[in-house]
VEXTILO-163902 format. One record per residue: x, y, z of N, C-alpha, C in turn; residue number from 1. Coordinates in steps of 0.05 Angstrom, whole numbers. Example, Ala and Ser with C-alpha at 12.3 -4.5 7.8 and 13.67 -1.06 7.14 Angstrom:
2
> n.X;n.Y;n.Z;ca.X;ca.Y;ca.Z;c.X;c.Y;c.Z;nr
> 264;-114;156;246;-90;156;264;-66;156;1
> 257;-45;142;273;-21;143;258;1;157;2
END
This chain:
139
> n.X;n.Y;n.Z;ca.X;ca.Y;ca.Z;c.X;c.Y;c.Z;nr
> 1478;1444;-1337;1484;1453;-1315;1509;1430;-1298;1
> 1516;1413;-1317;1532;1391;-1305;1560;1396;-1323;2
> 1581;1393;-1306;1603;1396;-1315;1614;1370;-1331;3
> 1627;1372;-1359;1630;1349;-1375;1656;1348;-1378;4
> 1679;1330;-1370;1700;1335;-1378;1704;1327;-1409;5
> 1721;1344;-1421;1722;1338;-1454;1755;1334;-1461;6
> 1765;1321;-1475;1790;1323;-1488;1795;1357;-1502;7
> 1824;1357;-1501;1826;1382;-1516;1812;1389;-1541;8
> 1812;1369;-1562;1802;1371;-1592;1770;1372;-1585;9
> 1766;1358;-1569;1731;1356;-1564;1723;1389;-1555;10
> 1742;1396;-1539;1735;1418;-1519;1733;1445;-1543;11
> 1759;1444;-1559;1755;1469;-1577;1736;1463;-1599;12
> 1726;1446;-1610;1705;1431;-1625;1678;1450;-1619;13
> 1674;1440;-1590;1651;1446;-1582;1648;1481;-1570;14
> 1672;1490;-1567;1674;1518;-1562;1672;1538;-1588;15
> 1679;1524;-1610;1675;1539;-1632;1643;1533;-1642;16
> 1632;1514;-1636;1607;1515;-1645;1591;1532;-1623;17
> 1598;1534;-1601;1577;1547;-1580;1582;1575;-1582;18
> 1601;1586;-1595;1606;1613;-1601;1584;1624;-1622;19
> 1576;1604;-1636;1555;1618;-1657;1530;1594;-1656;20
> 1517;1592;-1635;1496;1568;-1633;1474;1577;-1655;21
> 1465;1556;-1667;1442;1557;-1689;1458;1567;-1717;22
> 1478;1576;-1715;1487;1583;-1742;1511;1560;-1756;23
> 1507;1560;-1777;1530;1541;-1791;1556;1549;-1788;24
> 1573;1532;-1781;1605;1534;-1779;1616;1515;-1800;25
> 1632;1532;-1819;1641;1516;-1844;1656;1497;-1836;26
> 1666;1478;-1853;1678;1450;-1845;1709;1471;-1848;27
> 1716;1485;-1866;1745;1493;-1867;1750;1510;-1838;28
> 1728;1527;-1835;1730;1538;-1806;1744;1521;-1782;29
> 1724;1495;-1783;1728;1478;-1756;1763;1465;-1765;30
> 1766;1459;-1790;1793;1446;-1794;1811;1464;-1792;31
> 1812;1489;-1794;1833;1510;-1788;1835;1513;-1752;32
> 1809;1506;-1736;1817;1507;-1714;1823;1488;-1696;33
> 1816;1465;-1705;1822;1440;-1695;1854;1430;-1704;34
> 1857;1432;-1726;1885;1424;-1738;1897;1448;-1755;35
> 1909;1462;-1743;1921;1491;-1753;1949;1485;-1776;36
> 1950;1492;-1791;1974;1496;-1806;1962;1492;-1836;37
> 1975;1485;-1858;1972;1489;-1883;1962;1463;-1894;38
> 1937;1462;-1904;1921;1445;-1910;1911;1450;-1939;39
> 1911;1433;-1958;1904;1434;-1989;1873;1428;-1984;40
> 1853;1445;-1985;1824;1440;-1984;1812;1434;-2015;41
> 1825;1436;-2035;1819;1437;-2062;1834;1405;-2074;42
> 1817;1395;-2089;1828;1371;-2104;1823;1346;-2092;43
> 1830;1327;-2094;1821;1300;-2079;1847;1296;-2051;44
> 1862;1314;-2053;1883;1311;-2021;1866;1323;-2005;45
> 1848;1311;-1988;1841;1329;-1962;1837;1309;-1939;46
> 1856;1313;-1924;1863;1288;-1905;1850;1294;-1881;47
> 1831;1313;-1876;1818;1317;-1850;1788;1312;-1863;48
> 1782;1305;-1887;1753;1300;-1898;1739;1282;-1877;49
> 1749;1261;-1871;1737;1240;-1850;1736;1247;-1821;50
> 1766;1263;-1816;1770;1266;-1785;1750;1287;-1774;51
> 1738;1307;-1792;1728;1322;-1779;1695;1313;-1766;52
> 1684;1292;-1781;1663;1275;-1772;1668;1260;-1753;53
> 1687;1242;-1749;1693;1226;-1731;1699;1241;-1702;54
> 1711;1269;-1703;1711;1287;-1679;1687;1293;-1671;55
> 1665;1298;-1690;1640;1297;-1680;1630;1279;-1661;56
> 1637;1251;-1672;1628;1229;-1655;1640;1223;-1629;57
> 1672;1236;-1631;1685;1229;-1604;1672;1256;-1585;58
> 1665;1273;-1595;1653;1302;-1579;1630;1290;-1568;59
> 1611;1275;-1580;1586;1267;-1571;1590;1243;-1547;60
> 1609;1228;-1553;1616;1210;-1542;1627;1219;-1511;61
> 1647;1236;-1513;1652;1250;-1488;1620;1263;-1475;62
> 1606;1265;-1487;1585;1285;-1472;1569;1261;-1457;63
> 1564;1242;-1474;1546;1221;-1459;1559;1202;-1438;64
> 1586;1208;-1441;1604;1193;-1420;1600;1211;-1393;65
> 1601;1235;-1397;1600;1257;-1374;1575;1262;-1360;66
> 1553;1248;-1376;1524;1261;-1359;1517;1227;-1352;67
> 1533;1213;-1361;1519;1182;-1353;1510;1175;-1327;68
> 1484;1169;-1330;1473;1171;-1298;1464;1195;-1282;69
> 1476;1215;-1294;1468;1242;-1281;1442;1254;-1291;70
> 1432;1249;-1319;1406;1262;-1336;1406;1243;-1351;71
> 1372;1240;-1361;1364;1220;-1380;1368;1236;-1404;72
> 1367;1224;-1429;1370;1229;-1454;1347;1220;-1468;73
> 1331;1232;-1479;1310;1224;-1501;1328;1207;-1523;74
> 1313;1190;-1536;1332;1171;-1558;1331;1203;-1577;75
> 1354;1198;-1592;1363;1217;-1619;1370;1242;-1610;76
> 1365;1249;-1580;1370;1280;-1569;1400;1290;-1570;77
> 1420;1267;-1568;1446;1269;-1571;1456;1268;-1599;78
> 1444;1255;-1615;1453;1258;-1646;1445;1281;-1655;79
> 1421;1296;-1647;1407;1323;-1658;1425;1344;-1645;80
> 1445;1343;-1626;1457;1364;-1611;1473;1379;-1636;81
> 1485;1363;-1654;1502;1376;-1669;1491;1370;-1700;82
> 1483;1386;-1713;1467;1390;-1740;1494;1391;-1757;83
> 1486;1367;-1781;1504;1364;-1803;1496;1374;-1827;84
> 1507;1396;-1840;1500;1399;-1869;1522;1385;-1886;85
> 1516;1365;-1894;1535;1349;-1908;1557;1365;-1932;86
> 1580;1357;-1929;1603;1375;-1936;1605;1400;-1934;87
> 1586;1413;-1918;1586;1442;-1915;1596;1450;-1890;88
> 1586;1446;-1869;1591;1454;-1841;1574;1436;-1824;89
> 1571;1447;-1792;1564;1438;-1772;1550;1463;-1755;90
> 1529;1450;-1736;1517;1473;-1728;1511;1467;-1694;91
> 1517;1476;-1672;1505;1474;-1649;1478;1477;-1652;92
> 1460;1457;-1644;1429;1453;-1645;1415;1463;-1621;93
> 1426;1491;-1610;1413;1492;-1582;1409;1525;-1588;94
> 1387;1538;-1573;1382;1561;-1569;1405;1577;-1562;95
> 1408;1607;-1571;1431;1617;-1557;1427;1625;-1526;96
> 1401;1634;-1518;1392;1636;-1488;1399;1615;-1477;97
> 1408;1586;-1487;1415;1563;-1464;1444;1559;-1471;98
> 1459;1578;-1483;1491;1572;-1488;1509;1599;-1468;99
> 1524;1585;-1458;1536;1604;-1441;1570;1604;-1447;100
> 1579;1614;-1457;1614;1616;-1459;1624;1639;-1444;101
> 1641;1628;-1429;1654;1643;-1409;1682;1644;-1418;102
> 1696;1667;-1414;1731;1675;-1426;1742;1671;-1396;103
> 1765;1676;-1395;1784;1674;-1375;1777;1700;-1360;104
> 1774;1718;-1377;1768;1745;-1360;1745;1747;-1348;105
> 1728;1731;-1353;1696;1726;-1337;1700;1715;-1318;106
> 1721;1695;-1317;1718;1675;-1292;1734;1693;-1276;107
> 1751;1706;-1286;1766;1724;-1262;1746;1748;-1245;108
> 1730;1757;-1264;1702;1778;-1254;1691;1761;-1233;109
> 1677;1734;-1243;1663;1713;-1229;1679;1719;-1201;110
> 1698;1706;-1199;1713;1695;-1176;1715;1722;-1162;111
> 1726;1746;-1168;1725;1762;-1149;1697;1773;-1141;112
> 1678;1777;-1160;1653;1776;-1141;1650;1753;-1121;113
> 1649;1734;-1125;1643;1710;-1105;1663;1711;-1081;114
> 1691;1726;-1080;1699;1731;-1063;1686;1753;-1040;115
> 1683;1774;-1056;1664;1793;-1045;1643;1787;-1034;116
> 1626;1769;-1044;1601;1765;-1033;1607;1740;-1006;117
> 1628;1724;-1006;1632;1706;-987;1643;1726;-964;118
> 1663;1745;-968;1670;1761;-947;1645;1776;-934;119
> 1627;1783;-952;1604;1796;-934;1590;1777;-917;120
> 1587;1754;-932;1572;1734;-921;1585;1727;-890;121
> 1609;1729;-890;1616;1717;-865;1622;1737;-849;122
> 1626;1764;-852;1620;1783;-838;1595;1793;-822;123
> 1576;1781;-838;1547;1788;-832;1543;1763;-810;124
> 1554;1738;-819;1550;1719;-800;1563;1724;-770;125
> 1590;1732;-774;1604;1736;-746;1589;1757;-735;126
> 1578;1785;-744;1565;1802;-725;1538;1790;-713;127
> 1527;1769;-729;1502;1755;-721;1507;1738;-697;128
> 1532;1722;-699;1541;1703;-678;1550;1724;-657;129
> 1564;1740;-660;1569;1759;-634;1548;1771;-620;130
> 1523;1780;-638;1503;1784;-624;1490;1759;-608;131
> 1482;1742;-620;1476;1711;-607;1485;1709;-586;132
> 1517;1713;-581;1535;1704;-560;1524;1725;-540;133
> 1515;1750;-540;1513;1766;-521;1491;1758;-514;134
> 1470;1752;-528;1439;1749;-514;1441;1723;-503;135
> 1461;1707;-506;1457;1679;-493;1470;1685;-468;136
> 1492;1704;-466;1505;1709;-440;1487;1721;-418;137
> 1472;1744;-429;1458;1751;-415;1430;1739;-399;138
> 1425;1717;-412;1403;1700;-407;1412;1681;-384;139
END
């Protein structure tokens, strides 16, 4: 429940993992998402082989900084947040029920609902205040 600012690449990485928590996301999928373009995944020319691991470390560092002083983390908890299957892929190690991914469309709907609720709240309060002022004036 704590907002954590992430760098754009870290955000894209987390979003990709959060869309399928507890499911392995293949390295090639992560490569293509984070660094689009032509990449030779075969042979010895693998320019992003180490960068994907470095990006995982940067993402976890971003999260650590974002929650520092706000919540307590048990030893090893942050390291287990993203599980690694060596040379295969990565997985967000959180149950699906604890992950919420909102799209822009969702945010628009939520904003509209909040405005309707606020409008009702304000009009209920104004009616209540009018009633209260009438009672006070009669006294």
